[in-house]
C-alpha positions as CSV (number, residue, x, y, z in Angstrom):
1,X,0.1,0.0,0.0
2,X,1.6,3.7,-1.1
3,X,1.8,6.3,1.4
4,X,1.4,9.5,0.9
5,X,4.5,11.6,1.6
6,X,4.6,15.2,3.0
7,X,5.6,17.8,0.3
8,X,6.1,21.8,0.8
9,X,4.5,24.4,-0.1
10,X,4.8,25.4,-3.9
11,X,3.3,28.3,-5.4
12,X,0.6,28.2,-7.9
13,X,3.2,28.9,-11.0
14,X,5.3,25.9,-10.1
15,X,2.4,23.8,-9.1
16,X,2.9,20.8,-11.6
17,X,0.0,19.7,-14.0
18,X,-3.3,18.6,-13.2
19,X,-2.8,14.9,-15.0
20,X,0.4,14.3,-13.0
21,X,-1.8,14.7,-9.8
22,X,-4.7,12.5,-11.0
23,X,-2.1,10.0,-12.0
24,X,-0.3,10.0,-8.5
25,X,-4.2,9.6,-7.2
26,X,-4.7,6.9,-9.2
27,X,-1.4,4.9,-8.2
28,X,-1.8,5.6,-4.5
29,X,-6.1,4.2,-4.6
30,X,-6.5,0.6,-3.6
31,X,-8.6,-1.1,-6.1
32,X,-11.5,-3.1,-4.4
33,X,-12.7,-7.4,-4.4
34,X,-15.0,-8.2,-7.2
35,X,-16.7,-10.5,-4.9
36,X,-19.2,-10.2,-2.3
37,X,-17.3,-9.6,1.1
38,X,-20.1,-11.9,2.8
39,X,-20.8,-14.6,1.0
40,X,-17.4,-14.6,-1.6
41,X,-19.5,-14.6,-4.8
42,X,-19.3,-12.5,-7.8
43,X,-20.6,-9.2,-7.1
44,X,-22.1,-9.0,-10.6
45,X,-25.3,-9.8,-10.6
46,X,-25.5,-11.2,-7.3
47,X,-28.1,-10.2,-4.4
48,X,-26.6,-11.1,-1.4
49,X,-28.6,-12.2,1.9
50,X,-26.1,-12.8,4.1
51,X,-26.3,-9.9,5.8
52,X,-30.1,-10.1,6.6
53,X,-31.5,-10.7,10.0
54,X,-32.0,-14.4,9.8
55,X,-31.3,-16.4,12.9
56,X,-30.4,-19.2,11.7
57,X,-27.6,-18.2,9.5
58,X,-26.4,-15.5,12.1
59,X,-26.2,-18.1,14.6
60,X,-24.2,-20.4,12.2
61,X,-21.7,-17.7,11.2
62,X,-21.1,-16.9,15.5
63,X,-21.2,-20.8,16.2
64,X,-17.9,-21.7,14.2
65,X,-14.1,-20.7,15.7
66,X,-10.7,-22.1,16.0
67,X,-9.8,-24.1,18.5
68,X,-6.4,-24.9,19.1
69,X,-4.6,-28.3,19.4
70,X,-4.4,-28.2,23.3
71,X,-7.8,-27.4,24.1
72,X,-9.2,-29.3,21.6
73,X,-10.0,-31.9,25.1
74,X,-13.4,-30.1,25.0
75,X,-15.6,-32.8,24.1
76,X,-18.9,-32.8,21.6
77,X,-21.8,-33.8,24.1
78,X,-25.2,-32.9,24.2
79,X,-25.1,-31.8,27.5
80,X,-21.9,-29.5,27.4
81,X,-23.1,-27.2,24.4
82,X,-22.2,-29.4,21.5
83,X,-23.2,-27.2,18.7
84,X,-20.5,-24.9,20.3
85,X,-17.5,-24.1,18.3
86,X,-15.4,-22.5,21.0
87,X,-13.0,-24.1,23.2
88,X,-12.4,-24.3,26.7
89,X,-9.9,-21.1,25.9
90,X,-12.7,-19.0,24.3
91,X,-15.3,-19.1,26.9
92,X,-17.0,-16.1,28.5
93,X,-20.0,-14.6,29.1
94,X,-20.7,-13.1,25.5
95,X,-21.0,-16.5,23.5
96,X,-23.8,-16.6,21.1
97,X,-26.9,-18.5,22.0
98,X,-26.6,-22.2,21.5
99,X,-29.1,-24.4,20.1
100,X,-31.0,-26.9,21.8
101,X,-30.0,-30.4,22.0
102,X,-31.1,-32.9,19.6
103,X,-32.8,-36.3,21.0
104,X,-31.1,-39.1,20.2
105,X,-32.3,-41.2,16.5
106,X,-33.1,-44.0,18.8
107,X,-34.0,-44.3,22.6
108,X,-31.4,-46.5,23.6
109,X,-28.6,-45.7,21.4
110,X,-26.9,-43.6,24.0
111,X,-26.6,-46.3,26.4
112,X,-24.0,-48.6,24.2
113,X,-23.1,-46.3,21.4
114,X,-19.1,-45.7,22.6
115,X,-17.1,-48.3,23.0
116,X,-14.7,-46.2,24.9
117,X,-16.9,-45.1,27.8
118,X,-15.6,-41.6,28.1
119,X,-17.6,-41.2,31.4
120,X,-15.0,-43.8,32.8
121,X,-12.2,-42.2,32.0
122,X,-10.5,-39.5,34.9
123,X,-11.6,-36.8,34.8
124,X,-9.6,-33.5,35.2
125,X,-9.2,-31.6,38.6
126,X,-11.7,-29.3,38.9
127,X,-9.3,-26.5,39.6
128,X,-7.2,-27.0,36.1
129,X,-7.1,-23.8,33.9
130,X,-7.8,-25.2,30.4
131,X,-7.2,-21.3,29.3
132,X,-3.9,-21.2,29.6
133,X,-2.8,-24.3,27.6
134,X,-0.4,-22.9,24.5
135,X,-1.6,-23.1,20.7
136,X,0.7,-25.0,18.7
137,X,2.6,-22.7,16.3
138,X,4.7,-23.5,13.6
139,X,7.9,-21.3,13.5
140,X,6.6,-18.5,11.7
141,X,3.7,-18.2,13.8
142,X,5.8,-18.3,16.8
143,X,8.0,-15.5,15.5
144,X,4.8,-13.3,14.8
145,X,3.7,-14.1,18.4
146,X,7.3,-13.4,19.8
147,X,7.5,-10.0,17.9
148,X,5.9,-6.6,17.8
149,X,2.7,-6.1,16.0
150,X,1.2,-2.8,14.7
151,X,-1.9,-3.2,17.9
152,X,-1.4,0.2,19.2
153,X,1.1,-0.5,21.6
154,X,0.3,-3.4,22.8
155,X,2.7,-6.7,23.1
156,X,2.2,-9.1,19.7
157,X,1.9,-12.3,22.8
158,X,-0.6,-10.0,25.2
159,X,-2.7,-9.5,21.9
160,X,-2.7,-13.3,20.7
161,X,-3.8,-14.2,24.1
162,X,-6.5,-11.6,24.0
163,X,-8.2,-12.8,20.7
164,X,-8.0,-16.3,21.2
165,X,-10.3,-16.3,24.3
166,X,-12.8,-14.6,22.2
167,X,-16.0,-15.9,21.3
168,X,-16.3,-16.4,17.5
169,X,-18.8,-13.2,16.8
170,X,-16.2,-10.8,18.7
171,X,-12.9,-12.6,17.1
172,X,-14.9,-11.2,13.8
173,X,-15.4,-8.1,15.1
174,X,-12.2,-7.6,16.7
175,X,-10.4,-8.3,13.3
176,X,-12.4,-4.6,12.1
177,X,-10.7,-2.9,14.4
178,X,-7.5,-2.2,12.7
179,X,-4.7,-3.9,10.7
180,X,-2.8,-5.4,13.5
181,X,-5.9,-7.0,15.2
182,X,-7.4,-8.0,11.2
183,X,-3.6,-9.9,11.2
184,X,-3.7,-11.7,14.5
185,X,-7.3,-12.6,14.0
186,X,-5.9,-14.0,11.1
187,X,-3.3,-16.1,12.9
188,X,-5.8,-17.5,15.4
189,X,-7.9,-18.9,12.9
190,X,-4.9,-20.3,10.7
191,X,-3.5,-21.6,14.2
192,X,-6.9,-24.1,14.3
193,X,-6.6,-27.7,14.1
194,X,-9.6,-28.3,16.2
195,X,-12.8,-26.8,14.4
196,X,-17.0,-27.6,15.5
197,X,-19.3,-26.6,13.2
198,X,-23.0,-26.5,13.2
199,X,-24.4,-26.0,10.0
200,X,-27.8,-25.0,10.1
201,X,-30.7,-25.4,7.8
202,X,-30.7,-22.7,5.3
203,X,-27.0,-22.7,5.1
204,X,-25.6,-23.5,1.9
205,X,-22.2,-25.4,0.8
206,X,-20.1,-22.0,0.4
207,X,-20.6,-21.1,4.1
208,X,-19.0,-24.4,5.1
209,X,-16.2,-23.9,2.1
210,X,-15.8,-20.2,3.3
211,X,-15.1,-21.4,7.2
212,X,-13.0,-24.4,5.9
213,X,-10.7,-21.7,4.0
214,X,-10.3,-20.0,6.9
215,X,-8.5,-23.2,8.7
216,X,-5.6,-24.5,6.2
217,X,-4.3,-26.4,8.5
218,X,-7.5,-28.0,10.0
219,X,-6.5,-31.5,11.3
220,X,-9.9,-32.4,13.4
221,X,-13.7,-31.4,11.9
222,X,-17.3,-32.1,13.4
223,X,-20.2,-31.2,11.7
224,X,-23.7,-31.0,12.9
225,X,-25.5,-31.2,10.1
226,X,-28.9,-29.8,10.2
227,X,-29.2,-29.7,6.6
228,X,-29.2,-32.4,3.8
229,X,-25.4,-33.8,2.9
230,X,-24.5,-35.6,-0.1
231,X,-21.3,-36.0,-2.2
232,X,-20.5,-32.0,-3.1
233,X,-19.8,-31.6,0.9
234,X,-17.4,-34.8,0.9
235,X,-15.6,-32.7,-2.1
236,X,-15.2,-29.2,-0.5
237,X,-14.0,-30.8,3.0
238,X,-11.4,-33.0,0.7
239,X,-10.5,-29.8,-1.2
240,X,-10.1,-27.2,1.8
241,X,-8.7,-29.6,4.7
242,X,-5.5,-31.3,2.7
243,X,-4.4,-32.5,6.5
244,X,-7.9,-34.0,7.8
245,X,-7.1,-36.8,10.5
246,X,-10.5,-37.2,11.9
247,X,-14.2,-36.4,10.6
248,X,-17.1,-36.3,12.4
249,X,-20.3,-35.5,10.8
250,X,-24.0,-36.3,12.7
251,X,-27.4,-35.4,11.4
252,X,-30.3,-34.0,13.4
253,X,-33.8,-35.9,12.7
254,X,-35.0,-33.7,9.8
255,X,-31.6,-34.1,7.2
256,X,-31.0,-36.6,5.1
257,X,-27.6,-38.5,4.3
258,X,-27.5,-38.9,1.0
259,X,-23.6,-40.3,0.4
260,X,-23.5,-43.5,-1.4
261,X,-21.0,-46.4,-0.8
262,X,-18.8,-46.2,-3.4
263,X,-18.3,-41.9,-3.0
264,X,-17.7,-42.3,0.5
265,X,-15.0,-44.8,-0.3
266,X,-13.3,-42.8,-2.8
267,X,-12.9,-39.7,-0.2
268,X,-11.7,-42.5,2.2
269,X,-9.2,-43.4,-0.4
270,X,-8.0,-40.1,-1.3
271,X,-7.2,-39.0,2.2
272,X,-4.1,-40.5,3.4
273,X,-3.9,-39.0,6.8
274,X,-7.7,-40.1,8.0
275,X,-7.2,-41.9,10.7
276,X,-10.8,-41.7,12.5
277,X,-14.2,-41.4,10.7
278,X,-17.7,-41.2,12.6
279,X,-20.5,-40.9,10.4
280,X,-24.7,-40.9,11.1
281,X,-27.2,-41.8,9.3
282,X,-25.7,-43.9,6.6
283,X,-29.0,-45.1,5.4
284,X,-27.9,-44.8,1.6
285,X,-25.3,-46.1,1.3
286,X,-25.9,-49.4,-0.4
287,X,-22.7,-50.9,-0.5
288,X,-19.8,-50.2,1.2
289,X,-15.8,-51.0,0.2
290,X,-13.3,-49.0,2.5
291,X,-9.7,-49.4,1.6
292,X,-7.3,-47.4,3.9
293,X,-3.6,-47.9,5.4
294,X,-4.4,-44.9,7.8
295,X,-7.9,-45.7,9.3
296,X,-7.7,-46.9,13.3
297,X,-11.3,-45.7,14.1
298,X,-14.6,-45.9,12.0
299,X,-18.5,-45.0,13.8
300,X,-21.0,-45.8,11.2
301,X,-24.6,-45.7,12.3
302,X,-28.1,-46.4,10.7
303,X,-26.8,-48.7,8.2
304,X,-29.4,-50.6,6.0
305,X,-29.6,-53.2,3.6
306,X,-26.2,-53.4,2.2
307,X,-25.4,-55.4,-0.5
308,X,-21.5,-55.7,0.3
309,X,-19.5,-54.7,3.2
310,X,-15.7,-55.1,2.8
311,X,-13.4,-52.8,4.7
312,X,-9.8,-52.9,4.0
313,X,-8.2,-51.5,6.7
314,X,-4.8,-53.4,8.1
315,X,-4.4,-50.5,11.0
316,X,-8.2,-50.5,12.0
317,X,-8.5,-50.8,15.8
318,X,-12.2,-49.8,16.5
319,X,-15.3,-50.1,14.6
320,X,-18.7,-49.7,15.4
321,X,-21.8,-50.5,13.5
322,X,-25.1,-49.7,14.1
323,X,-27.8,-50.8,11.9
324,X,-31.3,-49.9,11.1
325,X,-34.2,-50.8,14.1
326,X,-36.0,-51.8,11.0
327,X,-36.6,-55.5,10.9
328,X,-36.5,-55.8,6.9
329,X,-32.6,-55.1,7.1
330,X,-30.6,-58.0,5.3
331,X,-27.3,-57.4,5.2
332,X,-25.2,-60.4,5.4
333,X,-23.4,-60.2,8.7
334,X,-21.5,-63.5,8.4
335,X,-19.8,-62.6,5.8
336,X,-19.2,-58.5,6.5
337,X,-17.5,-60.5,10.1
338,X,-15.5,-63.3,8.5
339,X,-13.9,-60.3,5.9
340,X,-13.0,-58.4,9.2
341,X,-11.2,-61.0,10.6
342,X,-9.3,-61.2,7.2
343,X,-8.3,-57.7,6.0
344,X,-8.8,-56.2,10.1
345,X,-6.0,-58.2,11.9
346,X,-5.4,-55.4,14.5
347,X,-9.3,-55.1,15.8
348,X,-9.0,-54.3,19.4
349,X,-12.7,-53.0,19.9
350,X,-16.4,-54.1,18.4
351,X,-19.5,-53.0,18.7
352,X,-22.1,-54.5,16.5
353,X,-25.9,-53.5,16.9
354,X,-28.3,-55.4,14.9
355,X,-31.5,-57.1,15.5
356,X,-30.1,-60.0,12.5
357,X,-26.8,-61.2,15.2
358,X,-27.4,-64.9,15.6
359,X,-25.0,-67.9,17.1
360,X,-23.6,-68.2,13.5
361,X,-22.7,-64.5,13.5
362,X,-20.9,-65.3,16.6
363,X,-19.1,-68.4,15.2
364,X,-17.9,-67.2,12.4
365,X,-16.2,-64.4,14.7
366,X,-14.9,-66.6,17.1
367,X,-13.2,-67.8,13.9
368,X,-11.5,-64.6,12.4
369,X,-8.4,-65.5,14.8
370,X,-9.0,-61.8,16.3
371,X,-6.6,-62.6,19.5
372,X,-6.0,-59.2,20.4
373,X,-9.6,-57.8,21.1
374,X,-10.0,-56.7,24.0
375,X,-13.6,-55.1,24.0
376,X,-16.8,-56.6,22.5
377,X,-20.4,-55.5,21.9
378,X,-22.9,-57.8,20.1
379,X,-26.2,-55.4,21.1
380,X,-29.7,-56.8,20.1
381,X,-29.1,-60.1,19.1
382,X,-31.8,-61.7,20.1
383,X,-30.5,-65.5,18.9
384,X,-27.2,-65.0,21.1
385,X,-27.7,-67.8,23.4
386,X,-25.1,-69.5,26.3
387,X,-23.8,-71.5,23.5
388,X,-22.4,-68.1,21.9
389,X,-21.3,-66.8,25.0
390,X,-18.9,-70.3,25.6
391,X,-18.0,-70.0,21.9
392,X,-16.7,-66.4,22.6
393,X,-14.7,-67.2,26.1
394,X,-12.9,-70.1,24.5
395,X,-11.8,-67.8,21.5
396,X,-11.0,-64.4,23.1
397,X,-9.1,-64.6,26.8
398,X,-8.0,-61.0,27.5
399,X,-11.8,-59.0,26.8
400,X,-12.2,-56.0,29.6
401,X,-15.6,-54.9,28.0
402,X,-18.3,-57.3,27.2
403,X,-21.7,-56.0,26.1
404,X,-24.3,-59.1,25.4
405,X,-27.5,-56.3,26.0
406,X,-30.5,-57.8,24.1
407,X,-29.4,-61.2,23.8
408,X,-31.3,-64.6,25.1
409,X,-28.2,-65.2,27.7
410,X,-29.4,-67.1,31.2
411,X,-27.1,-67.2,34.6
412,X,-25.4,-70.2,33.1
413,X,-23.9,-67.4,30.5
414,X,-22.5,-65.5,33.2
415,X,-21.0,-68.0,35.5
416,X,-19.3,-68.8,32.1
417,X,-18.3,-65.1,32.0
418,X,-17.0,-65.2,35.5
419,X,-14.9,-68.4,34.9
420,X,-13.1,-67.3,32.4
421,X,-12.3,-63.3,33.0
422,X,-12.5,-62.8,37.0
423,X,-8.8,-60.6,36.2
424,X,-9.5,-58.8,33.5
425,X,-13.1,-57.7,32.5
426,X,-14.2,-54.4,34.0
427,X,-17.6,-53.5,32.3
428,X,-20.3,-56.1,31.6
429,X,-23.3,-54.6,29.7
430,X,-26.4,-57.3,29.8
431,X,-29.7,-55.4,29.7
432,X,-32.2,-56.5,27.8
433,X,-31.6,-59.8,28.9
434,X,-34.4,-61.7,29.5
435,X,-33.3,-64.6,30.9
436,X,-31.0,-63.2,33.7
437,X,-32.1,-63.4,37.1
438,X,-31.4,-61.0,40.1
439,X,-28.9,-64.4,41.3
440,X,-26.9,-63.8,38.2
441,X,-26.6,-60.4,38.6
442,X,-25.6,-61.1,42.3
443,X,-22.9,-63.6,41.5
444,X,-21.3,-61.3,38.7
445,X,-20.5,-58.6,40.9
446,X,-19.3,-61.1,43.7
447,X,-16.9,-63.1,41.0
448,X,-15.6,-60.1,39.2
449,X,-13.2,-58.0,41.5
450,X,-12.2,-55.7,38.9
451,X,-15.4,-54.7,37.5
452,X,-16.4,-51.0,37.1
453,X,-19.1,-50.9,35.0
454,X,-22.5,-53.2,35.1
455,X,-25.6,-52.2,33.2
456,X,-28.6,-54.5,33.7
457,X,-31.8,-52.7,32.7
458,X,-34.7,-54.3,31.9
459,X,-33.0,-57.6,32.6
460,X,-35.2,-58.6,36.0
461,X,-38.1,-57.0,34.8
462,X,-42.3,-57.7,35.7
463,X,-43.6,-59.5,32.4
464,X,-46.8,-57.3,33.6
465,X,-45.2,-54.2,33.2
466,X,-45.9,-52.4,30.0
467,X,-45.1,-49.3,28.5
468,X,-42.1,-48.9,30.2
469,X,-40.4,-48.0,27.1
470,X,-41.8,-48.0,23.2
471,X,-39.3,-48.9,21.2
472,X,-39.3,-51.6,18.4
473,X,-36.3,-53.4,19.1
474,X,-37.4,-53.2,22.7
475,X,-40.4,-54.5,21.9
476,X,-38.8,-57.0,19.8
477,X,-36.3,-58.7,22.3
478,X,-39.1,-58.6,25.4
479,X,-41.3,-61.0,22.8
480,X,-38.6,-63.3,23.4
481,X,-39.0,-63.6,27.2
482,X,-40.1,-67.0,28.5
483,X,-43.1,-67.9,29.8
484,X,-42.0,-70.1,32.3
485,X,-41.6,-68.9,36.5
486,X,-38.2,-68.5,36.1
487,X,-38.9,-64.4,36.7
488,X,-40.2,-64.0,39.9
489,X,-42.0,-60.3,40.9
490,X,-40.6,-60.2,44.1
491,X,-36.5,-60.6,43.6
492,X,-34.3,-59.1,46.0
493,X,-30.5,-57.9,44.9
494,X,-27.5,-57.6,46.9
495,X,-24.0,-56.0,45.9
496,X,-21.0,-56.2,47.9
497,X,-18.4,-54.3,45.8
498,X,-15.3,-52.7,46.3
499,X,-14.1,-50.9,42.9
500,X,-17.8,-51.0,41.3
501,X,-18.1,-47.1,40.3
502,X,-21.4,-47.3,37.7
503,X,-24.7,-49.1,38.2
504,X,-27.7,-49.4,36.0
505,X,-30.8,-51.2,36.8
506,X,-33.3,-49.1,34.9
507,X,-36.7,-50.6,34.3
508,X,-35.6,-53.2,36.7
509,X,-39.8,-53.6,38.3
510,X,-39.0,-57.3,39.4
511,X,-36.8,-56.1,42.0
512,X,-38.6,-55.3,45.7
513,X,-35.4,-55.6,47.7
514,X,-32.2,-54.0,47.3
515,X,-28.7,-53.3,49.1
516,X,-25.5,-51.5,48.0
517,X,-22.5,-51.5,49.4
518,X,-20.1,-50.1,47.2
519,X,-17.8,-47.3,48.8
520,X,-16.4,-46.3,44.9
521,X,-20.1,-46.4,43.7
522,X,-20.5,-42.4,41.8
523,X,-23.4,-43.2,39.4
524,X,-26.7,-45.4,40.2
525,X,-29.2,-45.8,37.9
526,X,-32.7,-46.5,39.4
527,X,-35.4,-45.4,36.7
528,X,-38.5,-46.8,36.5
529,X,-37.9,-49.8,39.6
530,X,-41.6,-49.4,40.3
531,X,-41.7,-52.3,42.9
532,X,-39.1,-51.8,44.9
533,X,-40.2,-50.6,48.5
534,X,-38.7,-48.1,50.6
535,X,-38.6,-50.0,53.9
536,X,-36.7,-52.4,51.5
537,X,-33.8,-50.7,50.1
538,X,-30.3,-49.9,51.8
539,X,-27.8,-47.9,50.1
540,X,-24.5,-47.4,51.8
541,X,-22.8,-45.8,49.2
542,X,-20.5,-42.9,50.3
543,X,-18.8,-41.7,47.0
544,X,-21.9,-41.7,45.4
545,X,-22.9,-38.4,43.5
546,X,-25.7,-39.0,41.8
547,X,-28.6,-41.1,41.5
548,X,-31.6,-41.4,39.0
549,X,-34.7,-42.3,40.5
550,X,-37.4,-40.9,37.5
551,X,-40.6,-43.2,38.0
552,X,-40.2,-44.4,41.1
553,X,-42.8,-43.7,44.1
554,X,-42.4,-40.7,46.1
555,X,-42.0,-42.4,49.6
556,X,-39.3,-44.2,47.8
557,X,-37.4,-41.1,46.1
558,X,-37.8,-39.7,50.1
559,X,-35.6,-42.3,51.2
560,X,-33.0,-42.3,48.7
561,X,-32.5,-39.2,49.5
562,X,-32.0,-39.5,52.9
563,X,-29.7,-42.3,52.7
564,X,-27.5,-41.0,50.0
565,X,-27.1,-37.4,51.7
566,X,-26.8,-39.0,55.4
567,X,-23.5,-39.1,56.8
568,X,-23.7,-41.8,59.2
569,X,-22.2,-44.5,57.3
570,X,-20.5,-47.5,58.9
571,X,-17.1,-48.0,58.9
572,X,-15.4,-51.0,59.0
573,X,-12.5,-51.6,62.2
574,X,-9.1,-52.6,60.4
575,X,-7.1,-52.0,63.8
576,X,-4.9,-55.8,64.1
577,X,-5.9,-58.4,66.9
578,X,-4.2,-61.5,68.4
579,X,-5.8,-63.9,70.6
580,X,-4.4,-64.6,74.0
581,X,-4.4,-68.4,75.2
582,X,-7.4,-68.3,77.2
583,X,-9.2,-67.7,74.1
584,X,-10.2,-64.4,74.8
585,X,-9.1,-61.2,72.3
586,X,-6.9,-58.4,72.9
587,X,-6.7,-55.5,70.5
588,X,-3.4,-53.9,69.6
589,X,-4.0,-49.9,69.1
590,X,-1.6,-48.5,67.1
591,X,-0.4,-45.3,67.6
592,X,-1.7,-43.6,64.8
593,X,-5.5,-44.4,66.0
594,X,-6.5,-40.9,66.6
595,X,-5.0,-39.6,63.4
596,X,-7.0,-42.3,61.4
597,X,-10.3,-41.4,63.1
598,X,-9.5,-37.7,62.2
599,X,-8.8,-38.0,58.3
600,X,-12.2,-40.1,58.5
601,X,-14.2,-37.3,60.1
602,X,-12.4,-34.7,57.6
603,X,-13.6,-36.9,54.7
604,X,-16.7,-36.9,55.5
605,X,-16.9,-33.2,55.9
606,X,-15.7,-32.8,52.3
607,X,-18.1,-35.3,50.6
608,X,-20.4,-33.5,48.5
609,X,-24.2,-33.8,48.8
610,X,-25.5,-36.3,46.1
611,X,-28.1,-35.6,43.4
612,X,-31.6,-37.3,43.2
613,X,-32.8,-36.8,39.5
614,X,-36.4,-37.5,38.8
615,X,-37.2,-35.5,36.0
């Protein structure tokens, strides 16, 4: 940009010619852009509506922001503003309003969607401040931050730290202050490696392209689509994000995923750096052939009637396939599972949810020679029996998670699980299993010392109780319930476990007595336990944080609140003693007894009140 120099006063007789003055003015004038400043389209014959007061467009423009690599720990969940594209480092009170969380596509999908069970991971300390995490910068960006910027005397480092904490709308406004702020804002966008973007229903493809063009170094992309998705969107992502490693596309209930199987396979084959792919609404694939040497995590949901399904991914370690709950699905699961064993030898986590799961599919899986398997989830397979459990136990000896929800296994199958995995199994999910009883659940908790998560929802259920959850898949499973006297209505459950952290008994209307002594338990689900008697309930769990009691009796809810918020939990005496010659006992009181009692009282005083959720 030319800078006008100060010239001394010149008499009128010596003034330059008018032509020369006009040439100087022309040389000092900067030409504008031929494209629209709002949407990027050519100005000629263009009527821009990007500046209108549309709520969706404004929310979409305000919901995109760069996220540094170190601040990408913010989870993309419905309970923590899933559509907000603001990392913890950019949070402030001026954050734009967030859209309401979307309802899950299937009522029970969220119960067994993730194999990793992120809710069991170690939580960060409450005092930890993620705002102080430094973003990843290359040498050129680092030199700019460490140097001096034209920011009105403000050091570049301070300006960088301020702008990277702004919400997206404020960051866009800060870019219009001056040239130095605009340059720093542009570099903040360029340094982004993680982007979470909500695409409203009225947004066009150019909106997504304009946002992605701001982040050339993007590595992780999460799109929440409220509009239809097609192959054009994949082409835009492939062109704008050459270094993409992780992509997640979630769809709302009104959006339709029109991506075909060959288009998705071509996208995966072209992205040589792609390691994680998660996509919802894959009902129009038709057939799928994926070939990638870098892909390690694959999640596909809403699959329906695939003519072929081949995975040639030698480094694939986790796969999650959720098929449609529609009974008309005709996917050949046996051929698919057989191909997994041949082409994906490094698989560690497998999750398959389908009504067509059977004992033959389990036999094909056990014959695939996947010796490194650690997590196995076969959900809604009503034809999976105790024989299937025996095949799994003989082939996979190091399982840490086993999910057979919706199967037809009995207490005998639970016994086989306890005999094979007492030293490895930490998560056991047996929801919607109509053939197990409270005795089997109690035996599993007694024989599995490393158990941290136990889900037995709607397993000990009253056969006459209808209308608990209206879902086609659940109704299909409950039709397999036997008519014998195996499931008595009045059952009791006693659990004493030292490491159990999460216990789910939702919908167990067949229980009328419950006793829990779990010092590490922090999450208890008693939703729809209608027949549980208040005088036959005893909860001794000092670490409880949340108890879900929706659909329970009001008197039972009051008893739960009184018990979980009571500090008078019994403390077991671990003081050593010895027996004398006359048969009497003499207790040896150690010198630290008083200090130990003080620590116990101090721990009780620090315990937080438990939340009893009834909605």
